[in-house]
ZADO-1210 file (C-alpha; in nm, 4 decimals, padded with zeros to 6 digits):
<atoms>
<atom x="07.8388" y="-00.0375" z="03.1483" code="MET" pos="1"/>
<atom x="08.1647" y="00.1365" z="03.2301" code="LEU" pos="2"/>
<atom x="08.4723" y="00.0104" z="03.0501" code="ALA" pos="3"/>
<atom x="08.8163" y="-00.0453" z="03.2013" code="PRO" pos="4"/>
<atom x="08.9902" y="00.2911" z="03.2257" code="GLY" pos="5"/>
<atom x="08.6883" y="00.4572" z="03.3868" code="ALA" pos="6"/>
<atom x="08.7358" y="00.6084" z="03.7315" code="THR" pos="7"/>
<atom x="08.5581" y="00.4929" z="04.0471" code="ILE" pos="8"/>
<atom x="08.5313" y="00.7411" z="04.3326" code="GLY" pos="9"/>
<atom x="08.5431" y="00.5924" z="04.6819" code="ILE" pos="10"/>
<atom x="08.4212" y="00.7888" z="04.9817" code="LEU" pos="11"/>
<atom x="08.6431" y="00.6761" z="05.2673" code="GLY" pos="12"/>
<atom x="09.0077" y="00.5858" z="05.2925" code="GLY" pos="13"/>
<atom x="08.9971" y="00.2975" z="05.5410" code="GLY" pos="14"/>
<atom x="09.0697" y="-00.0683" z="05.4775" code="GLN" pos="15"/>
<atom x="08.7433" y="-00.1233" z="05.2900" code="LEU" pos="16"/>
<atom x="08.8286" y="00.1575" z="05.0508" code="GLY" pos="17"/>
<atom x="09.1779" y="00.0125" z="05.0148" code="ARG" pos="18"/>
<atom x="09.0558" y="-00.3365" z="04.9262" code="MET" pos="19"/>
<atom x="08.7915" y="-00.1987" z="04.6881" code="THR" pos="20"/>
<atom x="09.0598" y="00.0041" z="04.5075" code="ALA" pos="21"/>
<atom x="09.2801" y="-00.3043" z="04.4774" code="GLN" pos="22"/>
<atom x="08.9923" y="-00.5068" z="04.3298" code="ALA" pos="23"/>
<atom x="08.9105" y="-00.2242" z="04.0876" code="ALA" pos="24"/>
<atom x="09.2694" y="-00.2103" z="03.9661" code="ALA" pos="25"/>
<atom x="09.2615" y="-00.5799" z="03.8778" code="ARG" pos="26"/>
<atom x="08.9645" y="-00.5105" z="03.6499" code="LEU" pos="27"/>
<atom x="09.1400" y="-00.2157" z="03.4864" code="GLY" pos="28"/>
<atom x="08.9602" y="00.0679" z="03.6641" code="PHE" pos="29"/>
<atom x="09.1206" y="00.3765" z="03.8126" code="THR" pos="30"/>
<atom x="09.0154" y="00.4830" z="04.1603" code="THR" pos="31"/>
<atom x="09.0027" y="00.8222" z="04.3298" code="HIS" pos="32"/>
<atom x="08.9713" y="00.8117" z="04.7088" code="ILE" pos="33"/>
<atom x="08.8153" y="01.0887" z="04.9138" code="PHE" pos="34"/>
<atom x="08.9617" y="01.0606" z="05.2632" code="SER" pos="35"/>
<atom x="08.9352" y="01.2752" z="05.5727" code="THR" pos="36"/>
<atom x="09.2867" y="01.1699" z="05.6786" code="GLU" pos="37"/>
<atom x="09.6332" y="01.1804" z="05.5214" code="ASP" pos="38"/>
<atom x="09.8060" y="00.8471" z="05.4583" code="ASN" pos="39"/>
<atom x="09.4992" y="00.6382" z="05.5406" code="SER" pos="40"/>
<atom x="09.5024" y="00.2750" z="05.4167" code="PRO" pos="41"/>
<atom x="09.3131" y="00.3528" z="05.0983" code="GLY" pos="42"/>
<atom x="09.5309" y="00.6467" z="04.9968" code="THR" pos="43"/>
<atom x="09.8361" y="00.4171" z="04.9898" code="GLN" pos="44"/>
<atom x="09.7128" y="00.2190" z="04.6874" code="VAL" pos="45"/>
<atom x="09.6056" y="00.4903" z="04.4411" code="THR" pos="46"/>
<atom x="09.7693" y="00.8157" z="04.3272" code="PRO" pos="47"/>
<atom x="09.4327" y="00.9902" z="04.2976" code="HIS" pos="48"/>
<atom x="09.3418" y="01.1214" z="04.6417" code="VAL" pos="49"/>
<atom x="09.1420" y="01.4089" z="04.7848" code="THR" pos="50"/>
<atom x="09.1941" y="01.4813" z="05.1538" code="VAL" pos="51"/>
<atom x="08.9194" y="01.7014" z="05.2920" code="ALA" pos="52"/>
<atom x="08.6310" y="01.7029" z="05.5373" code="ASP" pos="53"/>
<atom x="08.2947" y="01.5571" z="05.4400" code="LEU" pos="54"/>
<atom x="08.1317" y="01.8975" z="05.4877" code="ASP" pos="55"/>
<atom x="08.3583" y="02.0574" z="05.2252" code="ASP" pos="56"/>
<atom x="08.1072" y="02.0828" z="04.9410" code="SER" pos="57"/>
<atom x="08.3579" y="02.2349" z="04.6975" code="GLU" pos="58"/>
<atom x="08.6084" y="01.9529" z="04.7496" code="ALA" pos="59"/>
<atom x="08.3290" y="01.6966" z="04.7146" code="LEU" pos="60"/>
<atom x="08.2116" y="01.8548" z="04.3883" code="ALA" pos="61"/>
<atom x="08.5657" y="01.8559" z="04.2438" code="ARG" pos="62"/>
<atom x="08.6083" y="01.4937" z="04.3490" code="PHE" pos="63"/>
<atom x="08.2778" y="01.3914" z="04.1907" code="ALA" pos="64"/>
<atom x="08.3532" y="01.5758" z="03.8659" code="ALA" pos="65"/>
<atom x="08.6728" y="01.3697" z="03.8269" code="SER" pos="66"/>
<atom x="08.5056" y="01.0262" z="03.8471" code="VAL" pos="67"/>
<atom x="08.2423" y="00.8229" z="03.6624" code="ASP" pos="68"/>
<atom x="08.0659" y="00.6631" z="03.9592" code="VAL" pos="69"/>
<atom x="08.0928" y="00.6955" z="04.3389" code="VAL" pos="70"/>
<atom x="08.0619" y="00.4354" z="04.6125" code="THR" pos="71"/>
<atom x="08.1347" y="00.4470" z="04.9849" code="TYR" pos="72"/>
<atom x="08.3015" y="00.2318" z="05.2490" code="GLU" pos="73"/>
<atom x="08.0834" y="00.3436" z="05.5414" code="THR" pos="74"/>
<atom x="07.7175" y="00.4276" z="05.5880" code="GLU" pos="75"/>
<atom x="07.8091" y="00.7045" z="05.8331" code="ASN" pos="76"/>
<atom x="07.8235" y="00.9741" z="05.5667" code="ILE" pos="77"/>
<atom x="07.6302" y="01.3013" z="05.5956" code="PRO" pos="78"/>
<atom x="07.3531" y="01.2995" z="05.3376" code="LEU" pos="79"/>
<atom x="07.4531" y="01.6556" z="05.2489" code="ALA" pos="80"/>
<atom x="07.7825" y="01.5161" z="05.1185" code="ALA" pos="81"/>
<atom x="07.5928" y="01.3103" z="04.8631" code="LEU" pos="82"/>
<atom x="07.3893" y="01.6167" z="04.7663" code="ASP" pos="83"/>
<atom x="07.7175" y="01.7789" z="04.6636" code="ALA" pos="84"/>
<atom x="07.8198" y="01.4711" z="04.4611" code="ILE" pos="85"/>
<atom x="07.4995" y="01.3717" z="04.2827" code="LEU" pos="86"/>
<atom x="07.4912" y="01.6596" z="04.0274" code="PRO" pos="87"/>
<atom x="07.8244" y="01.5290" z="03.8949" code="HIS" pos="88"/>
<atom x="07.8219" y="01.1486" z="03.9325" code="ALA" pos="89"/>
<atom x="07.5869" y="00.8654" z="04.0333" code="PRO" pos="90"/>
<atom x="07.6277" y="00.7204" z="04.3835" code="VAL" pos="91"/>
<atom x="07.5851" y="00.3444" z="04.4272" code="ARG" pos="92"/>
<atom x="07.4298" y="00.2196" z="04.6509" code="PRO" pos="93"/>
<atom x="07.2078" y="00.5252" z="04.6359" code="GLY" pos="94"/>
<atom x="07.0843" y="00.7960" z="04.8663" code="LEU" pos="95"/>
<atom x="06.7670" y="00.6118" z="04.9653" code="ASP" pos="96"/>
<atom x="06.9670" y="00.3076" z="05.0780" code="VAL" pos="97"/>
<atom x="07.1952" y="00.5244" z="05.2886" code="LEU" pos="98"/>
<atom x="06.9034" y="00.7133" z="05.4410" code="ARG" pos="99"/>
<atom x="06.7601" y="00.3862" z="05.5744" code="VAL" pos="100"/>
<atom x="07.0758" y="00.2071" z="05.6811" code="THR" pos="101"/>
<atom x="07.2510" y="00.4876" z="05.8674" code="GLN" pos="102"/>
<atom x="06.9645" y="00.5233" z="06.1158" code="ASP" pos="103"/>
<atom x="06.8914" y="00.2221" z="06.3395" code="ARG" pos="104"/>
<atom x="06.5352" y="00.3289" z="06.4134" code="LEU" pos="105"/>
<atom x="06.4495" y="00.3971" z="06.0504" code="ARG" pos="106"/>
<atom x="06.6190" y="00.0699" z="05.9538" code="GLU" pos="107"/>
<atom x="06.4121" y="-00.1350" z="06.1993" code="LYS" pos="108"/>
<atom x="06.0919" y="00.0397" z="06.0870" code="ASP" pos="109"/>
<atom x="06.1785" y="-00.0334" z="05.7245" code="TYR" pos="110"/>
<atom x="06.2540" y="-00.3995" z="05.7880" code="LEU" pos="111"/>
<atom x="05.9223" y="-00.4447" z="05.9649" code="ARG" pos="112"/>
<atom x="05.7462" y="-00.2728" z="05.6719" code="SER" pos="113"/>
<atom x="05.8780" y="-00.5395" z="05.4316" code="ILE" pos="114"/>
<atom x="05.7888" y="-00.8264" z="05.6673" code="ASP" pos="115"/>
<atom x="06.1399" y="-00.8966" z="05.7958" code="VAL" pos="116"/>
<atom x="06.1564" y="-01.0034" z="06.1604" code="ALA" pos="117"/>
<atom x="06.3744" y="-00.8102" z="06.4067" code="THR" pos="118"/>
<atom x="06.4134" y="-00.7908" z="06.7828" code="ALA" pos="119"/>
<atom x="06.1434" y="-00.5930" z="06.9620" code="GLN" pos="120"/>
<atom x="06.2357" y="-00.2251" z="06.9888" code="TYR" pos="121"/>
<atom x="06.1142" y="00.1149" z="07.1037" code="ARG" pos="122"/>
<atom x="06.2013" y="00.4722" z="07.0120" code="GLU" pos="123"/>
<atom x="06.3540" y="00.6561" z="07.3082" code="VAL" pos="124"/>
<atom x="06.3688" y="01.0342" z="07.3513" code="THR" pos="125"/>
<atom x="06.4961" y="01.0677" z="07.7084" code="GLY" pos="126"/>
<atom x="06.5083" y="00.9085" z="08.0560" code="PRO" pos="127"/>
<atom x="06.1294" y="00.9037" z="08.1021" code="GLU" pos="128"/>
<atom x="06.0696" y="00.7455" z="07.7619" code="ALA" pos="129"/>
<atom x="06.3477" y="00.4982" z="07.8367" code="LEU" pos="130"/>
<atom x="06.1772" y="00.3990" z="08.1602" code="GLY" pos="131"/>
<atom x="05.8531" y="00.3315" z="07.9746" code="ARG" pos="132"/>
<atom x="06.0372" y="00.1326" z="07.7051" code="ALA" pos="133"/>
<atom x="06.2101" y="-00.0799" z="07.9701" code="ILE" pos="134"/>
<atom x="05.8732" y="-00.1562" z="08.1272" code="ARG" pos="135"/>
<atom x="05.7490" y="-00.2658" z="07.7825" code="ASP" pos="136"/>
<atom x="06.0493" y="-00.4762" z="07.6803" code="LEU" pos="137"/>
<atom x="06.1944" y="-00.5811" z="08.0139" code="GLY" pos="138"/>
<atom x="06.5320" y="-00.5234" z="08.1764" code="HIS" pos="139"/>
<atom x="06.7208" y="-00.7469" z="07.9337" code="ARG" pos="140"/>
<atom x="06.7706" y="-00.4913" z="07.6600" code="ALA" pos="141"/>
<atom x="07.0287" y="-00.2766" z="07.4826" code="VAL" pos="142"/>
<atom x="07.0096" y="00.1013" z="07.4507" code="LEU" pos="143"/>
<atom x="07.1727" y="00.2242" z="07.1290" code="LYS" pos="144"/>
<atom x="07.2285" y="00.5504" z="06.9506" code="THR" pos="145"/>
<atom x="07.0312" y="00.5659" z="06.6271" code="VAL" pos="146"/>
<atom x="07.3316" y="00.6914" z="06.4316" code="ARG" pos="147"/>
<atom x="07.7015" y="00.6148" z="06.4216" code="MET" pos="148"/>
<atom x="07.8155" y="00.3581" z="06.6725" code="GLY" pos="149"/>
<atom x="07.9860" y="00.0369" z="06.5623" code="TYR" pos="150"/>
<atom x="08.1959" y="-00.2336" z="06.7237" code="ASP" pos="151"/>
<atom x="07.9992" y="-00.1860" z="07.0451" code="GLY" pos="152"/>
<atom x="08.0308" y="00.1939" z="07.0535" code="LYS" pos="153"/>
<atom x="07.7212" y="00.3979" z="07.1390" code="GLY" pos="154"/>
<atom x="07.5560" y="00.1112" z="07.3297" code="GLN" pos="155"/>
<atom x="07.4591" y="00.0470" z="07.6905" code="VAL" pos="156"/>
<atom x="07.3384" y="-00.2854" z="07.8270" code="MET" pos="157"/>
<atom x="07.0230" y="-00.2495" z="08.0379" code="ILE" pos="158"/>
<atom x="07.0058" y="-00.4579" z="08.3538" code="SER" pos="159"/>
<atom x="06.7837" y="-00.4515" z="08.6646" code="PRO" pos="160"/>
<atom x="07.0455" y="-00.2554" z="08.8611" code="ASP" pos="161"/>
<atom x="07.0781" y="00.0349" z="08.6153" code="ILE" pos="162"/>
<atom x="06.8351" y="00.3252" z="08.6271" code="ASN" pos="163"/>
<atom x="06.7100" y="00.5052" z="08.3147" code="PRO" pos="164"/>
<atom x="06.8854" y="00.8311" z="08.3994" code="VAL" pos="165"/>
<atom x="07.2234" y="00.6571" z="08.4245" code="GLN" pos="166"/>
<atom x="07.1708" y="00.4720" z="08.0968" code="ALA" pos="167"/>
<atom x="07.0530" y="00.7806" z="07.9103" code="TRP" pos="168"/>
<atom x="07.3422" y="00.9884" z="08.0436" code="THR" pos="169"/>
<atom x="07.5859" y="00.7270" z="07.9155" code="ALA" pos="170"/>
<atom x="07.4780" y="00.7732" z="07.5529" code="ILE" pos="171"/>
<atom x="07.3162" y="01.1187" z="07.5558" code="ALA" pos="172"/>
<atom x="07.6229" y="01.2806" z="07.4035" code="GLY" pos="173"/>
<atom x="07.6045" y="01.0401" z="07.1101" code="ALA" pos="174"/>
<atom x="07.2270" y="01.0622" z="07.0560" code="ALA" pos="175"/>
<atom x="07.1252" y="01.2267" z="06.7322" code="ASP" pos="176"/>
<atom x="07.0384" y="01.5959" z="06.7024" code="SER" pos="177"/>
<atom x="06.6740" y="01.5209" z="06.7794" code="ALA" pos="178"/>
<atom x="06.7722" y="01.3401" z="07.0996" code="GLY" pos="179"/>
<atom x="06.6632" y="01.0022" z="06.9647" code="LEU" pos="180"/>
<atom x="06.7890" y="00.6589" z="07.0667" code="ALA" pos="181"/>
<atom x="06.6533" y="00.3064" z="07.0335" code="ILE" pos="182"/>
<atom x="06.5964" y="00.0366" z="07.2940" code="LEU" pos="183"/>
<atom x="06.6179" y="-00.3172" z="07.1570" code="GLU" pos="184"/>
<atom x="06.5147" y="-00.6253" z="07.3499" code="SER" pos="185"/>
<atom x="06.8020" y="-00.8619" z="07.4245" code="PHE" pos="186"/>
<atom x="06.7965" y="-01.1644" z="07.1930" code="VAL" pos="187"/>
<atom x="06.8851" y="-01.4995" z="07.3474" code="ASP" pos="188"/>
<atom x="07.0474" y="-01.6302" z="07.0310" code="TYR" pos="189"/>
<atom x="07.2202" y="-01.9541" z="06.9423" code="ARG" pos="190"/>
<atom x="07.4592" y="-01.7888" z="06.7007" code="CYS" pos="191"/>
<atom x="07.5139" y="-01.4760" z="06.4965" code="GLU" pos="192"/>
<atom x="07.5315" y="-01.5052" z="06.1200" code="ILE" pos="193"/>
<atom x="07.5538" y="-01.2754" z="05.8223" code="SER" pos="194"/>
<atom x="07.4903" y="-01.2918" z="05.4511" code="VAL" pos="195"/>
<atom x="07.6604" y="-01.0713" z="05.1921" code="VAL" pos="196"/>
<atom x="07.4434" y="-01.0169" z="04.8869" code="VAL" pos="197"/>
<atom x="07.5273" y="-00.8275" z="04.5689" code="VAL" pos="198"/>
<atom x="07.2861" y="-00.6660" z="04.3224" code="ARG" pos="199"/>
<atom x="07.3730" y="-00.5271" z="03.9803" code="GLY" pos="200"/>
<atom x="07.2411" y="-00.2318" z="03.7833" code="THR" pos="201"/>
<atom x="07.0110" y="-00.4671" z="03.5914" code="ASN" pos="202"/>
<atom x="06.8628" y="-00.6145" z="03.9107" code="GLY" pos="203"/>
<atom x="07.0628" y="-00.9378" z="03.8977" code="SER" pos="204"/>
<atom x="07.1221" y="-01.0871" z="04.2436" code="LEU" pos="205"/>
<atom x="07.3862" y="-01.3153" z="04.3908" code="ALA" pos="206"/>
<atom x="07.4772" y="-01.4021" z="04.7464" code="ASN" pos="207"/>
<atom x="07.7571" y="-01.5678" z="04.9363" code="TYR" pos="208"/>
<atom x="07.6692" y="-01.8439" z="05.1821" code="PRO" pos="209"/>
<atom x="07.5614" y="-01.7566" z="05.5342" code="ALA" pos="210"/>
<atom x="07.8619" y="-01.7337" z="05.7651" code="VAL" pos="211"/>
<atom x="07.8939" y="-01.7618" z="06.1420" code="GLU" pos="212"/>
<atom x="08.0351" y="-01.4659" z="06.3347" code="ASN" pos="213"/>
<atom x="08.2006" y="-01.4753" z="06.6755" code="GLN" pos="214"/>
<atom x="08.2635" y="-01.1533" z="06.8669" code="HIS" pos="215"/>
<atom x="08.5057" y="-01.0482" z="07.1397" code="ALA" pos="216"/>
<atom x="08.4746" y="-00.7172" z="07.3266" code="ASN" pos="217"/>
<atom x="08.1816" y="-00.6207" z="07.0991" code="HIS" pos="218"/>
<atom x="08.3990" y="-00.6542" z="06.7867" code="MET" pos="219"/>
<atom x="08.3975" y="-00.9204" z="06.5189" code="LEU" pos="220"/>
<atom x="08.6772" y="-01.1612" z="06.6036" code="ASP" pos="221"/>
<atom x="08.6234" y="-01.4671" z="06.3823" code="THR" pos="222"/>
<atom x="08.4082" y="-01.5568" z="06.0818" code="THR" pos="223"/>
<atom x="08.3489" y="-01.9224" z="05.9933" code="ILE" pos="224"/>
<atom x="08.2451" y="-01.9903" z="05.6350" code="ALA" pos="225"/>
<atom x="08.0053" y="-02.1503" z="05.5869" code="PRO" pos="226"/>
<atom x="07.8013" y="-02.1133" z="05.9050" code="ALA" pos="227"/>
<atom x="07.7599" y="-02.4267" z="06.1130" code="ARG" pos="228"/>
<atom x="07.3819" y="-02.4293" z="06.0876" code="ILE" pos="229"/>
<atom x="07.1268" y="-02.6527" z="05.9177" code="ALA" pos="230"/>
<atom x="07.1087" y="-02.6073" z="05.5383" code="PRO" pos="231"/>
<atom x="06.7423" y="-02.5024" z="05.5550" code="GLU" pos="232"/>
<atom x="06.8302" y="-02.2259" z="05.8025" code="LEU" pos="233"/>
<atom x="07.1120" y="-02.1041" z="05.5798" code="ALA" pos="234"/>
<atom x="06.8809" y="-02.1002" z="05.2781" code="MET" pos="235"/>
<atom x="06.6215" y="-01.9028" z="05.4723" code="ARG" pos="236"/>
<atom x="06.8810" y="-01.6465" z="05.5833" code="ALA" pos="237"/>
<atom x="07.0090" y="-01.6074" z="05.2283" code="GLU" pos="238"/>
<atom x="06.6542" y="-01.5582" z="05.0979" code="ALA" pos="239"/>
<atom x="06.5953" y="-01.2859" z="05.3586" code="ILE" pos="240"/>
<atom x="06.9124" y="-01.1035" z="05.2490" code="ALA" pos="241"/>
<atom x="06.8132" y="-01.1170" z="04.8822" code="ARG" pos="242"/>
<atom x="06.4633" y="-00.9938" z="04.9684" code="HIS" pos="243"/>
<atom x="06.6024" y="-00.6914" z="05.1542" code="ILE" pos="244"/>
<atom x="06.8488" y="-00.6035" z="04.8760" code="ALA" pos="245"/>
<atom x="06.5719" y="-00.6189" z="04.6176" code="GLU" pos="246"/>
<atom x="06.3260" y="-00.4109" z="04.8208" code="LYS" pos="247"/>
<atom x="06.5923" y="-00.1493" z="04.8980" code="LEU" pos="248"/>
<atom x="06.6875" y="-00.1384" z="04.5284" code="ASN" pos="249"/>
<atom x="07.0533" y="-00.1783" z="04.6206" code="VAL" pos="250"/>
<atom x="07.3113" y="-00.1471" z="04.3458" code="VAL" pos="251"/>
<atom x="07.6282" y="-00.2775" z="04.5063" code="GLY" pos="252"/>
<atom x="07.6929" y="-00.4914" z="04.8116" code="VAL" pos="253"/>
<atom x="07.4704" y="-00.5346" z="05.1160" code="LEU" pos="254"/>
<atom x="07.5666" y="-00.7230" z="05.4325" code="ALA" pos="255"/>
<atom x="07.2796" y="-00.8462" z="05.6498" code="VAL" pos="256"/>
<atom x="07.3643" y="-00.9362" z="06.0103" code="GLU" pos="257"/>
<atom x="07.1225" y="-01.1764" z="06.1805" code="MET" pos="258"/>
<atom x="07.0589" y="-01.3703" z="06.4990" code="PHE" pos="259"/>
<atom x="06.9568" y="-01.7368" z="06.4956" code="VAL" pos="260"/>
<atom x="06.7529" y="-01.8122" z="06.8072" code="THR" pos="261"/>
<atom x="06.7302" y="-02.1423" z="06.9933" code="HIS" pos="262"/>
<atom x="06.3888" y="-02.1874" z="06.8268" code="ASP" pos="263"/>
<atom x="06.5450" y="-02.1492" z="06.4803" code="ASP" pos="264"/>
<atom x="06.3934" y="-01.8057" z="06.4294" code="GLU" pos="265"/>
<atom x="06.6012" y="-01.5633" z="06.2225" code="ILE" pos="266"/>
<atom x="06.6014" y="-01.2001" z="06.3350" code="LEU" pos="267"/>
<atom x="06.7776" y="-00.9314" z="06.1331" code="VAL" pos="268"/>
<atom x="07.0024" y="-00.7159" z="06.3492" code="ASN" pos="269"/>
<atom x="07.1726" y="-00.4633" z="06.1200" code="GLU" pos="270"/>
<atom x="07.2338" y="-00.3773" z="05.7558" code="LEU" pos="271"/>
<atom x="07.5556" y="-00.2483" z="05.5997" code="ALA" pos="272"/>
<atom x="07.5330" y="-00.1287" z="05.2354" code="PRO" pos="273"/>
<atom x="07.9011" y="-00.1888" z="05.1604" code="ARG" pos="274"/>
<atom x="08.1653" y="-00.4608" z="05.1880" code="PRO" pos="275"/>
<atom x="08.1619" y="-00.6071" z="05.5376" code="HIS" pos="276"/>
<atom x="08.4214" y="-00.7458" z="05.7758" code="ASN" pos="277"/>
<atom x="08.2388" y="-01.0807" z="05.7774" code="SER" pos="278"/>
<atom x="08.2848" y="-01.0994" z="05.4001" code="GLY" pos="279"/>
<atom x="08.6634" y="-01.0656" z="05.3975" code="HIS" pos="280"/>
<atom x="08.7024" y="-01.4427" z="05.3673" code="TRP" pos="281"/>
<atom x="08.5682" y="-01.4167" z="05.0112" code="THR" pos="282"/>
<atom x="08.8960" y="-01.2559" z="04.9003" code="MET" pos="283"/>
<atom x="09.0753" y="-01.5888" z="04.9276" code="ASP" pos="284"/>
<atom x="08.8072" y="-01.8588" z="04.9288" code="ALA" pos="285"/>
<atom x="08.5787" y="-01.7516" z="04.6418" code="CYS" pos="286"/>
<atom x="08.6165" y="-01.7053" z="04.2677" code="TYR" pos="287"/>
<atom x="08.5097" y="-01.3405" z="04.3011" code="ALA" pos="288"/>
<atom x="08.5466" y="-01.1488" z="04.6284" code="SER" pos="289"/>
<atom x="08.2910" y="-00.9127" z="04.7786" code="GLN" pos="290"/>
<atom x="08.5165" y="-00.6244" z="04.6668" code="PHE" pos="291"/>
<atom x="08.5290" y="-00.7419" z="04.3062" code="GLU" pos="292"/>
<atom x="08.1530" y="-00.7870" z="04.3164" code="GLN" pos="293"/>
<atom x="08.1074" y="-00.4289" z="04.4368" code="LEU" pos="294"/>
<atom x="08.3185" y="-00.3018" z="04.1481" code="VAL" pos="295"/>
<atom x="08.1280" y="-00.5164" z="03.8993" code="ARG" pos="296"/>
<atom x="07.7897" y="-00.4082" z="04.0364" code="ALA" pos="297"/>
<atom x="07.8457" y="-00.0319" z="04.0402" code="ILE" pos="298"/>
<atom x="08.0102" y="-00.0241" z="03.6967" code="THR" pos="299"/>
<atom x="07.7358" y="-00.2290" z="03.5328" code="GLY" pos="300"/>
<atom x="07.9530" y="-00.5334" z="03.4625" code="LEU" pos="301"/>
<atom x="07.7990" y="-00.8810" z="03.4938" code="PRO" pos="302"/>
<atom x="07.8276" y="-01.0146" z="03.8475" code="LEU" pos="303"/>
<atom x="08.0955" y="-01.2723" z="03.9192" code="GLY" pos="304"/>
<atom x="08.0534" y="-01.6111" z="04.0808" code="SER" pos="305"/>
<atom x="07.9862" y="-01.6248" z="04.4549" code="THR" pos="306"/>
<atom x="08.0832" y="-01.9930" z="04.4619" code="GLU" pos="307"/>
<atom x="08.3607" y="-02.0850" z="04.7013" code="ARG" pos="308"/>
<atom x="08.6456" y="-02.3205" z="04.6203" code="HIS" pos="309"/>
<atom x="08.7421" y="-02.3445" z="04.9888" code="SER" pos="310"/>
<atom x="08.5841" y="-02.3282" z="05.3299" code="ASP" pos="311"/>
<atom x="08.7466" y="-02.0664" z="05.5474" code="ALA" pos="312"/>
<atom x="08.8014" y="-01.9231" z="05.8925" code="VAL" pos="313"/>
<atom x="08.8768" y="-01.5502" z="05.8938" code="MET" pos="314"/>
<atom x="09.0257" y="-01.3917" z="06.2072" code="LYS" pos="315"/>
<atom x="09.0765" y="-01.0214" z="06.2631" code="ASN" pos="316"/>
<atom x="09.4116" y="-00.8878" z="06.3775" code="LEU" pos="317"/>
<atom x="09.3112" y="-00.6261" z="06.6323" code="ILE" pos="318"/>
<atom x="09.5566" y="-00.3912" z="06.8006" code="GLY" pos="319"/>
<atom x="09.8697" y="-00.5775" z="06.9098" code="GLY" pos="320"/>
<atom x="09.7543" y="-00.8950" z="06.7287" code="ASP" pos="321"/>
<atom x="09.9271" y="-00.7528" z="06.4220" code="ILE" pos="322"/>
<atom x="10.2589" y="-00.8583" z="06.5759" code="GLU" pos="323"/>
<atom x="10.1579" y="-01.2184" z="06.5010" code="ARG" pos="324"/>
<atom x="10.1936" y="-01.1607" z="06.1268" code="TRP" pos="325"/>
<atom x="10.5031" y="-01.3820" z="06.1139" code="ARG" pos="326"/>
<atom x="10.3023" y="-01.6810" z="06.2374" code="GLU" pos="327"/>
<atom x="10.0329" y="-01.6224" z="05.9755" code="ALA" pos="328"/>
<atom x="10.2674" y="-01.5760" z="05.6830" code="VAL" pos="329"/>
<atom x="10.4491" y="-01.8993" z="05.7747" code="ALA" pos="330"/>
<atom x="10.1336" y="-02.1100" z="05.7355" code="GLU" pos="331"/>
<atom x="10.0996" y="-02.2420" z="05.3769" code="PRO" pos="332"/>
<atom x="09.7165" y="-02.2431" z="05.3756" code="MET" pos="333"/>
<atom x="09.6766" y="-01.9049" z="05.5456" code="THR" pos="334"/>
<atom x="09.6378" y="-01.5729" z="05.3659" code="LYS" pos="335"/>
<atom x="09.7591" y="-01.2579" z="05.5419" code="LEU" pos="336"/>
<atom x="09.6117" y="-00.9123" z="05.4801" code="HIS" pos="337"/>
<atom x="09.7691" y="-00.6067" z="05.6460" code="ILE" pos="338"/>
<atom x="09.5832" y="-00.2764" z="05.6139" code="TYR" pos="339"/>
<atom x="09.8746" y="-00.0331" z="05.6310" code="GLY" pos="340"/>
<atom x="09.7619" y="00.1538" z="05.9419" code="LYS" pos="341"/>
<atom x="10.0538" y="00.3350" z="06.0991" code="LEU" pos="342"/>
<atom x="09.9665" y="00.2841" z="06.4649" code="GLU" pos="343"/>
<atom x="09.8365" y="-00.0292" z="06.6395" code="ALA" pos="344"/>
<atom x="09.5896" y="00.0845" z="06.9046" code="ARG" pos="345"/>
<atom x="09.3693" y="-00.1331" z="07.1279" code="PRO" pos="346"/>
<atom x="09.0459" y="-00.2111" z="06.9477" code="GLY" pos="347"/>
<atom x="09.1784" y="-00.1051" z="06.6068" code="ARG" pos="348"/>
<atom x="09.1476" y="-00.3461" z="06.3132" code="LYS" pos="349"/>
<atom x="09.4986" y="-00.3761" z="06.1718" code="MET" pos="350"/>
<atom x="09.4508" y="-00.6678" z="05.9336" code="GLY" pos="351"/>
<atom x="09.3075" y="-01.0161" z="05.9045" code="HIS" pos="352"/>
<atom x="09.4127" y="-01.3711" z="05.8289" code="VAL" pos="353"/>
<atom x="09.2102" y="-01.6327" z="05.6440" code="THR" pos="354"/>
<atom x="09.2790" y="-02.0023" z="05.6899" code="ARG" pos="355"/>
<atom x="09.1621" y="-02.2062" z="05.3925" code="LEU" pos="356"/>
<atom x="09.0298" y="-02.5609" z="05.3758" code="VAL" pos="357"/>
<atom x="08.9937" y="-02.6559" z="05.0058" code="PRO" pos="358"/>
<atom x="08.6703" y="-02.8352" z="04.9147" code="ARG" pos="359"/>
<atom x="08.7284" y="-03.1716" z="04.7514" code="HIS" pos="360"/>
</atoms>
């Protein structure tokens, strides 16, 4: 167990790194952020910053030697970067978790291996393989890169009027070095949900309630907590998330995104081994936020309570939406979070607001 005064290294200087550093400070920990950009959101809240590329092994080693434990705010980290860190400090969640969750094909294979249901999928290596996969799964499908890609990036919807060459060309530049992609069958779902689960160094588990996610332009727009689904469905989703975290041996936070079909089947869509946008509501509506839980988990502290004192609706402020901050701050039961990004661009997450409804 690390004591207050220890230093947590955070790979990534975005808003997740920023909010993790703020939660760490409240518990008495120092943070050191490794960022690839100057004046990123995370670097604004701690004096200990390294700005370098993720392929700079010397900078990574110096960073790791200055901290007691390392975590990350994105799964899109070269594994070689962790190789440079691990001789100096533990990384939580670990290398094995990252290896699975940063590759969509490997992730789907892993989920199936532990008896977790997903959409049907096929490995794709080029236009011919894509044509065969479309014949197997049908024309209602989504072609995705196996790596990177988020908020709708690196994806192409397959329809009867698109040919395999066109679809492959659209993502070929983003396919991994082996030329791999994945075709996933389109899921006719009733709603999208997610569960954030936390696991400590001693194997203790806790989860927040399943929440309902609504998207706009392939990005998360609104999270409703708790999800408006039957209690038995919510319990099943939460059990699935705990099962995955335990099997993956996660130490930290894991977000599990899922589809609920019209037949009440739950299909896991993606995993994120870090705080998640759909968990931001916990900052204001729960006794311990997902960011505090991450800090507790990776430092060996006992986990906090995941109980909520309020129901909540969290809405992202994307691009020009940030100009509505005056409206949010004027509402007594609304909490405003601004990430400190210097430029509001279309499709860029600038902040979020959480509207609270206290439970009586």
